Backbone as CSV, one residue per row, in Angstrom:
resi,resn,N_x,N_y,N_z,CA_x,CA_y,CA_z,C_x,C_y,C_z
1,MET,-12.241,-15.919,-13.703,-11.889,-16.457,-12.413,-10.797,-15.613,-11.753
2,ILE,-9.781,-15.250,-12.515,-8.708,-14.435,-11.968,-9.232,-13.056,-11.610
3,PHE,-10.061,-12.499,-12.494,-10.618,-11.171,-12.246,-11.495,-11.176,-11.002
4,ARG,-12.268,-12.236,-10.799,-13.136,-12.344,-9.626,-12.291,-12.381,-8.348
5,LYS,-11.196,-13.119,-8.377,-10.312,-13.190,-7.213,-9.668,-11.825,-6.935
6,PHE,-9.283,-11.141,-8.014,-8.680,-9.819,-7.887,-9.664,-8.822,-7.282
7,VAL,-10.896,-8.830,-7.756,-11.926,-7.918,-7.236,-12.222,-8.244,-5.770
8,GLY,-12.278,-9.523,-5.427,-12.494,-9.906,-4.032,-11.375,-9.428,-3.124
9,LEU,-10.145,-9.508,-3.614,-9.001,-9.036,-2.838,-9.063,-7.524,-2.626
10,ILE,-9.416,-6.800,-3.660,-9.543,-5.339,-3.536,-10.675,-4.981,-2.576
11,ALA,-11.781,-5.702,-2.634,-12.899,-5.438,-1.723,-12.501,-5.709,-0.273
12,ALA,-11.714,-6.751,-0.045,-11.255,-7.046,1.315,-10.343,-5.940,1.828
13,PHE,-9.416,-5.475,0.989,-8.534,-4.378,1.408,-9.330,-3.107,1.681
14,ALA,-10.337,-2.835,0.868,-11.166,-1.641,1.077,-11.936,-1.738,2.391
15,ALA,-12.447,-2.921,2.711,-13.176,-3.093,3.972,-12.254,-2.916,5.173
16,ILE,-11.051,-3.441,5.082,-10.088,-3.277,6.177,-9.706,-1.811,6.338
17,ALA,-9.485,-1.117,5.228,-9.134,0.302,5.296,-10.276,1.125,5.887
18,ALA,-11.512,0.817,5.507,-12.657,1.551,6.050,-12.800,1.306,7.548
19,ALA,-12.604,0.064,7.986,-12.688,-0.239,9.420,-11.586,0.474,10.192
20,ALA,-10.391,0.518,9.624,-9.291,1.222,10.292,-9.569,2.721,10.389
21,ALA,-10.134,3.295,9.337,-10.455,4.727,9.365,-11.519,5.027,10.409
22,ILE,-12.530,4.189,10.508,-13.577,4.392,11.504,-13.006,4.290,12.911
23,CYS,-12.106,3.330,13.131,-11.475,3.187,14.450,-10.643,4.415,14.795
24,MET,-9.900,4.939,13.820,-9.074,6.121,14.078,-9.941,7.326,14.443
25,VAL,-11.072,7.496,13.755,-11.966,8.611,14.062,-12.566,8.438,15.460
26,ALA,-12.961,7.227,15.816,-13.538,6.980,17.144,-12.503,7.235,18.236
27,ILE,-11.267,6.811,18.014,-10.204,7.069,18.993,-9.955,8.562,19.125
28,ALA,-9.958,9.275,17.999,-9.739,10.723,18.037,-10.837,11.424,18.834
29,PHE,-12.094,11.033,18.629,-13.190,11.635,19.398,-13.057,11.332,20.892
30,ALA,-12.676,10.109,21.218,-12.544,9.733,22.627,-11.418,10.517,23.299
31,ILE,-10.295,10.653,22.620,-9.172,11.407,23.197,-9.556,12.870,23.360
32,TYR,-10.213,13.431,22.357,-10.622,14.835,22.439,-11.589,15.053,23.606
33,ALA,-12.558,14.168,23.762,-13.536,14.312,24.844,-12.855,14.206,26.212
34,ALA,-11.859,13.338,26.318,-11.167,13.181,27.597,-10.293,14.386,27.919
35,LEU,-9.663,14.976,26.918,-8.738,16.086,27.166,-9.398,17.456,27.153
36,ARG,-10.587,17.580,26.579,-11.226,18.890,26.443,-11.437,19.577,27.783
37,GLU,-11.863,18.848,28.792,-12.126,19.450,30.102,-10.832,19.751,30.863
38,VAL,-9.782,19.022,30.560,-8.523,19.196,31.293,-7.707,20.367,30.754
39,VAL,-7.521,20.433,29.433,-6.627,21.444,28.869,-7.324,22.452,27.963
40,GLY,-8.594,22.295,27.710,-9.320,23.216,26.845,-9.445,22.657,25.441
41,PRO,-10.381,23.206,24.663,-10.659,22.649,23.333,-9.496,22.772,22.339
42,ALA,-8.783,23.894,22.339,-7.705,24.083,21.366,-6.557,23.108,21.629
43,TRP,-6.145,23.009,22.885,-5.043,22.092,23.206,-5.468,20.633,23.062
44,ALA,-6.723,20.344,23.319,-7.209,18.980,23.127,-7.159,18.605,21.645
45,ALA,-7.551,19.539,20.781,-7.483,19.282,19.343,-6.042,19.099,18.884
46,ALA,-5.139,19.923,19.423,-3.725,19.787,19.069,-3.160,18.454,19.557
47,ALA,-3.558,18.046,20.753,-3.090,16.765,21.282,-3.612,15.606,20.435
48,VAL,-4.865,15.680,20.008,-5.425,14.623,19.159,-4.651,14.561,17.839
49,ALA,-4.379,15.708,17.239,-3.626,15.719,15.977,-2.237,15.124,16.171
50,GLY,-1.576,15.470,17.259,-0.244,14.923,17.532,-0.264,13.427,17.777
51,ILE,-1.236,12.953,18.524,-1.326,11.521,18.824,-1.636,10.724,17.564
52,VAL,-2.562,11.217,16.747,-2.904,10.515,15.514,-1.716,10.520,14.548
53,ALA,-0.989,11.633,14.476,0.204,11.681,13.627,1.256,10.691,14.123
54,PHE,1.418,10.576,15.427,2.377,9.626,15.990,1.971,8.184,15.677
55,ILE,0.678,7.884,15.805,0.193,6.536,15.485,0.434,6.224,14.011
56,ALA,0.166,7.190,13.141,0.396,6.982,11.705,1.878,6.761,11.417
57,LEU,2.743,7.493,12.110,4.185,7.318,11.932,4.636,5.933,12.371
58,VAL,4.147,5.476,13.504,4.510,4.142,14.000,4.036,3.062,13.027
59,ILE,2.810,3.195,12.524,2.286,2.209,11.573,3.111,2.223,10.289
60,ALA,3.454,3.400,9.805,4.262,3.487,8.585,5.635,2.855,8.781
61,LEU,6.245,3.088,9.934,7.554,2.481,10.202,7.455,0.964,10.304
62,LEU,6.390,0.456,10.919,6.218,-0.988,11.025,6.003,-1.633,9.661
63,ILE,5.266,-0.963,8.814,4.971,-1.529,7.501,6.197,-1.510,6.593
64,THR,6.977,-0.455,6.654,8.078,-0.291,5.698,9.434,-0.745,6.211
65,ARG,9.531,-1.318,7.375,10.862,-1.642,7.878,11.484,-2.855,7.222
66,LYS,10.700,-3.782,6.705,11.247,-4.960,6.036,10.704,-5.051,4.623
67,VAL,11.184,-4.176,3.768,10.694,-4.127,2.405,11.742,-4.681,1.447
68,ARG,12.505,-5.650,1.860,13.504,-6.246,0.995,12.946,-7.546,0.413
69,PRO,12.797,-7.601,-0.898,12.246,-8.814,-1.490,13.239,-9.972,-1.416
70,LYS,12.711,-11.173,-1.346,13.565,-12.351,-1.324,14.071,-12.604,-2.742
71,PRO,15.364,-12.872,-2.887,15.874,-13.125,-4.244,15.353,-14.461,-4.787
72,VAL,15.080,-14.478,-6.067,14.612,-15.688,-6.720,15.807,-16.609,-6.931
73,LYS,15.618,-17.898,-6.720,16.707,-18.850,-6.861,17.238,-18.848,-8.288
74,GLY,18.544,-18.738,-8.413,19.187,-18.817,-9.714,19.081,-17.553,-10.543
75,ASP,18.470,-16.514,-10.033,18.315,-15.277,-10.795,18.727,-14.119,-9.905
76,THR,19.917,-13.576,-10.135,20.413,-12.519,-9.253,19.837,-11.158,-9.618
77,GLN,19.546,-10.899,-10.879,19.016,-9.604,-11.291,17.717,-9.818,-12.070
78,ASN,16.655,-10.142,-11.387,15.380,-10.277,-12.073,14.729,-8.909,-12.220
79,LEU,13.648,-8.851,-12.963,12.986,-7.578,-13.255,12.451,-6.916,-11.995
80,THR,11.920,-7.700,-11.071,11.381,-7.131,-9.840,12.475,-6.441,-9.032
81,ALA,13.639,-7.086,-8.918,14.741,-6.483,-8.162,15.214,-5.193,-8.829
82,LYS,15.267,-5.194,-10.149,15.684,-3.976,-10.858,14.689,-2.841,-10.631
83,LEU,13.393,-3.160,-10.672,12.375,-2.123,-10.458,12.411,-1.586,-9.027
84,ILE,12.643,-2.454,-8.070,12.723,-1.997,-6.680,13.953,-1.130,-6.470
85,ASP,15.075,-1.498,-7.097,16.278,-0.661,-7.012,16.032,0.702,-7.639
86,LEU,15.335,0.736,-8.766,15.006,2.010,-9.404,14.122,2.862,-8.496
87,ALA,13.137,2.224,-7.855,12.234,2.969,-6.970,12.974,3.523,-5.765
88,ARG,13.970,2.791,-5.266,14.751,3.293,-4.125,15.650,4.455,-4.531
89,GLU,16.257,4.352,-5.720,17.176,5.394,-6.167,16.441,6.648,-6.616
90,ARG,15.342,6.473,-7.331,14.598,7.602,-7.894,13.101,7.417,-7.645
91,PRO,12.639,7.753,-6.444,11.234,7.508,-6.123,10.253,8.328,-6.964
92,LEU,10.620,9.537,-7.347,9.703,10.348,-8.142,9.545,9.791,-9.555
93,VAL,10.640,9.283,-10.124,10.564,8.670,-11.447,9.690,7.421,-11.383
94,ALA,9.874,6.622,-10.339,9.068,5.407,-10.185,7.593,5.761,-10.003
95,LEU,7.299,6.789,-9.224,5.914,7.207,-9.022,5.288,7.677,-10.329
96,GLY,6.049,8.424,-11.118,5.556,8.874,-12.415,5.298,7.708,-13.358
97,ALA,6.194,6.720,-13.343,6.019,5.550,-14.201,4.779,4.762,-13.796
98,VAL,4.564,4.616,-12.501,3.380,3.901,-12.030,2.114,4.662,-12.418
99,ALA,2.121,5.977,-12.277,0.953,6.780,-12.644,0.666,6.676,-14.142
100,ALA,1.708,6.725,-14.958,1.518,6.615,-16.406,1.000,5.233,-16.784
101,ALA,1.580,4.200,-16.175,1.135,2.841,-16.476,-0.312,2.628,-16.033
102,ALA,-0.684,3.174,-14.881,-2.059,3.036,-14.399,-3.036,3.754,-15.330
103,THR,-2.644,4.928,-15.810,-3.507,5.667,-16.729,-3.735,4.880,-18.016
104,VAL,-2.663,4.341,-18.581,-2.781,3.568,-19.815,-3.598,2.305,-19.567
105,ALA,-3.343,1.638,-18.452,-4.026,0.375,-18.167,-5.529,0.576,-17.966
106,PHE,-5.919,1.634,-17.298,-7.345,1.837,-17.034,-8.089,2.412,-18.234
107,LYS,-7.369,3.044,-19.164,-8.040,3.544,-20.359,-8.266,2.442,-21.381
108,ASN,-7.469,1.377,-21.318,-7.610,0.276,-22.262,-7.843,-1.012,-21.478
109,PRO,-9.060,-1.534,-21.463,-9.364,-2.724,-20.670,-8.569,-3.960,-21.094
110,ARG,-8.168,-4.050,-22.348,-7.375,-5.200,-22.783,-6.015,-5.224,-22.095
111,ILE,-5.404,-4.067,-21.962,-4.105,-3.996,-21.285,-4.272,-4.337,-19.807
112,LEU,-5.330,-3.811,-19.198,-5.583,-4.109,-17.785,-5.800,-5.603,-17.570
113,THR,-6.547,-6.240,-18.455,-6.773,-7.684,-18.343,-5.465,-8.450,-18.510
114,ALA,-4.620,-8.024,-19.429,-3.330,-8.695,-19.635,-2.429,-8.537,-18.416
115,ILE,-2.445,-7.364,-17.801,-1.621,-7.130,-16.606,-2.098,-8.010,-15.461
116,ILE,-3.400,-8.072,-15.248,-3.942,-8.892,-14.160,-3.654,-10.368,-14.413
117,ALA,-3.823,-10.822,-15.674,-3.546,-12.226,-16.001,-2.074,-12.549,-15.788
118,ALA,-1.195,-11.618,-16.157,0.239,-11.854,-15.969,0.611,-11.864,-14.497
119,ALA,-0.062,-11.047,-13.703,0.262,-10.983,-12.278,-0.122,-12.268,-11.555
120,PHE,-1.217,-12.887,-11.975,-1.690,-14.082,-11.282,-1.335,-15.381,-11.993
121,ALA,-0.637,-15.312,-13.111,-0.267,-16.521,-13.854,0.853,-17.256,-13.119
122,PRO,0.829,-18.580,-13.165,1.913,-19.334,-12.522,3.201,-19.172,-13.304
123,ARG,4.318,-19.241,-12.594,5.618,-19.090,-13.243,5.918,-20.333,-14.071
124,PRO,6.480,-20.148,-15.250,6.807,-21.317,-16.065,7.981,-22.072,-15.456
125,SER,7.967,-23.382,-15.647,9.066,-24.183,-15.114,10.283,-24.005,-16.006
126,PRO,11.495,-24.090,-15.434,12.702,-23.901,-16.245,12.848,-25.075,-17.222
127,PRO,13.435,-24.799,-18.395,13.579,-25.861,-19.394,14.538,-26.944,-18.899
128,LYS,14.199,-28.177,-19.258,15.042,-29.308,-18.876,16.062,-29.575,-19.965
129,HIS,17.285,-29.836,-19.571,18.354,-30.073,-20.552,18.640,-31.524,-20.669
């Protein structure tokens, strides 16, 4: 059940990414066709590259401007906060760790299943005193 939900989520993200890519290509063709007669083919191609790069920059800034996780109640230094701090301080080390973990996880299906189960498992309630 968890795996099915995970696969459905990945399929939805892939469909959205494919639709966005198709839209970007269609916009690029439209801009090129409009500018080709005005400034020539070389400058039209350069303008399309500049406009698409600007759009990508704006989207990246919008996505990454609020990347601060909400602190968990009663836990000032949880594992997620520590990992995010590590990624901010040393992005190349974090990228290498993610690549290594992904390689290990995909080579061993048991580890991948455990990671997915842990990601979607409900948080345990705190012990009552």
